[in-house]
C-alpha positions, -999 to +999 in steps of 0.1 A: -588-456-292-623-449-279-636-414-286-670-420-269-677-405-235-676-428-205-705-430-180-685-409-156-679-383-182-716-381-191-724-377-154-698-349-153-716-332-182-749-332-162-731-317-132-718-288-154-753-283-169-768-281-134-742-256-122-748-234-153-786-235-148-781-224-111-753-198-115-752-183-149-771-150-150-798-150-177-788-115-188-753-127-196-766-158-214-791-138-235-765-113-246-739-140-255-765-161-274-774-129-294-737-122-301-735-090-282-708-076-260-702-080-223-682-055-203-650-063-184-671-061-152-694-088-165-665-110-173-649-105-139-682-113-122-685-146-141-649-155-135-653-149-098-684-171-098-663-199-114-635-193-089-658-197-059-669-230-074-632-239-079-637-242-117-619-211-130-586-228-139-593-264-151-559-266-168-538-257-137-523-283-114-545-290-083-518-276-059-522-242-076-560-241-077-568-264-106-596-289-108-578-321-115-601-327-145-590-348-174-586-333-208-619-348-218-637-332-189-621-298-198-635-303-234-670-311-220-669-281-196-660-257-225-687-272-247-714-268-221-703-232-212-705-221-248-738-239-254-753-222-223-741-188-233-716-183-206-691-155-211-657-164-224-631-159-197-600-138-204-573-162-215-542-140-211-538-146-173-555-180-169-544-199-201-513-182-212-490-166-186-502-188-157-490-221-174-456-204-180-453-192-144-463-227-132-437-244-154-408-220-154-415-195-126-399-193-092-419-203-061-420-165-052-434-157-086-460-185-083-471-173-049-472-137-059-491-139-093-512-170-095-536-163-066-543-128-080-551-143-114-577-165-098-593-136-079-592-114-110-572-088-090-547-087-119-557-084-156-530-095-181-521-086-216-495-101-240-465-082-253-454-103-283-460-088-317-441-057-329-445-036-361-417-056-377-422-089-358-455-107-361-455-142-373-417-139-374-417-133-337-380-141-332-371-109-351-384-087-323-364-057-314-377-044-280-345-042-259-340-049-222-306-039-208-297-050-173-286-022-149-281-035-114-312-051-101-334-038-129-338-042-167-343-010-186-368-017-215-372+003-246-392-005-277-427-010-290-454-037-291-485-037-312-519-054-316-518-057-278-552-070-268-569-052-239-537-034-228-559-005-218-575-027-191-543-046-181-525-044-148-496-066-161-480-076-193-460-107-201-435-095-226-408-109-249-377-087-250-342-090-265-315-092-238-286-103-260-285-086-295-255-106-305-270-140-299-289-161-325-324-146-327-342-171-306-314-174-280-312-137-272-348-133-260-361-132-224-396-134-208-404-105-185-435-096-163-441-059-165-463-038-143-484-016-166-483+012-141-446+016-144-435+051-155-425+052-192-453+030-206-477+046-231-508+028-244-524+041-276-556+026-290-560+009-324-596+010-337-602-021-358-625-025-388-654-036-366-653-003-348-639-019-317-612-007-293-597-041-284-561-038-295-534-012-288-499+000-294-477+000-263-445+020-261-416+016-236-394+045-228-367+036-203-391+014-183-375-002-152-384-038-146-371-056-115-348-086-123-371-106-101-398-104-128-377-125-152-394-158-158-369-186-165-333-179-174-321-148-192-319-153-230-340-185-227-374-168-231-380-184-265-387-217-246-414-200-226-428-184-257-432-217-275-448-233-245-473-205-242-481-205-279-491-242-279-517-234-252-529-203-272-533-221-305-552-250-290-577-226-275-580-205-307-593-236-325-625-231-304-645-263-312-670-255-285-673-218-296-679-228-332-706-253-322-724-225-304-721-202-334-734-230-357-765-233-335-770-196-338-768-198-375-794-226-376-818-206-354-816-176-377-821-198-408-852-214-393-869-180-387-898-174-411-895-145-436-924-123-444-935-147-472-938-175-446-907-193-458-874-197-440-838-197-453-834-233-442-859-242-469-835-229-496-815-259-509-784-239-516-782-222-482-790-255-465-761-271-484-738-244-472-748-250-436-743-287-441-708-282-456-696-261-426-712-285-401-694-314-417-661-296-414-668-288-378-677-324-371-644-335-386-625-310-366-643-321-334-634-358-342-598-348-346-599-329-313-615-359-295-589-383-310-562-360-296-579-359-262-583-397-263-546-401-271-537-379-242-560-398-219-542-430-230-508-415-222-499-400-256-484-365-262-499-342-289-476-328-316-487-307-345-524-311-337-526-277-321-516-261-354-541-281-374-569-274-350-560-237-350-562-236-388-595-254-392-611-238-362-605-203-374-615-211-410-647-227-397-655-197-375-650-173-405-673-195-426-701-196-400-700-158-393-701-152-431-732-173-433-748-155-404-742-122-422-758-136-453-788-149-434-794-116-417-790-098-450-793-060-450-800-059-413-764-070-407-751-037-420-752-014-389-727-020-362-729+014-344-726+012-306-763+014-299-770-015-323-743-036-308-760-031-274-796-038-283-806-038-320-841-026-312-847-010-346-841-041-367-874-053-382-862-089-388-838-110-368-840-086-339-819-108-317-790-112-342-788-083-367-768-059-345-740-083-339-737-100-373-713-076-390-693-071-358-688-109-354-680-114-391-653-087-390-639-098-357-635-134-370-613-122-399-584-117-376-586-152-360-565-167-388-537-142-381-533-140-343-516-168-324-494-174-354-508-169-389-524-199-405-497-200-432-471-204-404-491-232-389-491-250-423-453-247-423-452-263-388-474-292-400-452-297-431-420-299-409-434-320-381-457-344-400-447-344-436-410-339-428-406-314-456 
């Protein structure tokens, strides 16, 4: 198989670069390149810019608003967006629940929810993990009991990313407690404004309010919000997780982080030298870059196989493992490069970092990004679980 880009694909790359030059606000790009935060409003503004271009949902079928791009074109688009410093779009609506609604939803559900995801009128969150059901998701206990034309939901979800912003949640609930674990689960769409829902913040180690606990107390959900068949939600869940794990691998994101690391390492210290001149540190950069190149080649081989009519198997698990490990390694090296200036991560420093004497553009975000990357090997299915999947699917253990 040929993993080189075709002339048409190279021309497509130039089109994407031209669009980013013309439409990406310099303020957004500067903050992203420096590793600093953007607000929800910034994300929405950029997503609406992409939607006006027709480029917000590359993975969707054309009839629902997709681009019709090949998997290789999607890879190129992601790579160029991260390289230019474009904001990362929220994946919960676009890349997670939307594919499920497209594949398993009714025409009414597709007409109701998909356009509002494209226009950013609805912000979504994921109701999967529970205090006793994380990587072992099939042991979830949140109950949904049908009463007439509604389900009554009781239980708790945790680690719910951006639930405090969300208008809707796609949620796994147990509808048949007597069935085998996977067979008694259903996939519900829940309006977060419904009475009985309580959202409580969880402040993570990096000082961020990104995740939450969500409690359901006799929450009524219309039966029309059931996606797929009752008790068959595990099929939807597996389909969604394949999309999530592939995006978590983040080859394009890791390449942008590696470039940031190199920029920091090339900056001169007070003695006129640079970290890139240190043979040991240079070897550490080379090691992580070789790992990233190998992961990218694996990703391109997968894309080439799909382009030739193949179907990916356990590759999403492998790319998830390597992608998160590489991200953690790069953010650790960035923290080492910035040194003592990586220590503060108070709100003011995350915003501007004006008091840093060296590495002004990077110091305020280094610790935040390092700590944030630690959780990447857990969410979307812990890396240990992904290794079990690989063992079963490839090694047949």
